[in-house]
Residue, then its C-alpha position, 0 to 999 in steps of 0.5 A: m784774408k783770415k786766409i792769411c792769418y792762418l799763415k801768419k800762425i802757421f808762419k810764425e811755429l815755424y819760425l819758432f820752431d826754426y828758431n830753437l831747432k839752429k839753439e839745439t842743434k848749431l843748424s838750421m830746419n833746413e839743413a835739418m830737412v837735407l841731412c833728413t833727405i838725404s839720410e834716406k838716400k843719395m841723391d843729387l841736387t836737382q832730386l834734392s831741389k825738387e824733394l824739398y821743394v827749394s830752389k837749385p840757388r838756395m839749395t847750393k848754398i844749404t849742401e856747401k854749409l852743410i859740407k864745409k862743416g862735414f855732414l855732408k859729401k861730393l861723390v862722383s858717379e861710377t857710370d857718368k863722372r857728370e853725375k856727383y851725389l849728396v852723401l851724408t860722412e859719418k858725422g853726418y849719420k852721428k848729426i842726424h841720430e843727434i837731433k832725432d835725440k834733442k826733444i824741440p817743441f814741435p808746432q801741433i799744426r791740422l787742417i780741417r776741412k768744414k763744410r768746405k772751408i778749412v780750418t787750421i788749428i796750431g797747438d804747442g804739441a811737442 
C-alpha cells in the first residue's frame, strides 16, 4: 500500500506540473513532449508512440492538435509515398524555445534504493 501512496504523490506532482505548463504555454505535457521529441529528429507516428509510451490512437489525437495549432506538419517520404513523417514547423521551433525559456517549477522526484526497498522523495524543485 505504501507504494500506491508514493504513486499518488508522483501523479499529483505531475498533474501540478501539467497544469502550470498549460497555463504558461497553452500546451499539455504530452504535447510538449511530442514537440521536444520531434525537435530531435523526424519520426513517424508509430516511432513516436513507442518513444513516448503512448498508444497510437492517443498519439494521433495529440499530433493532430499540434498540426492544427501549426506546430507540426506531415512530410511524405520520398522513397515510400505510404510513409509520413512528423516534423516541426518554424512556429513549432519557436514554441520549443519559448517552453525552454519559461521557468515552470518542475517536480523533484527521486527513487532511492535502500536495502532492496525503493524510497521515493518528492521535492519542490524548479
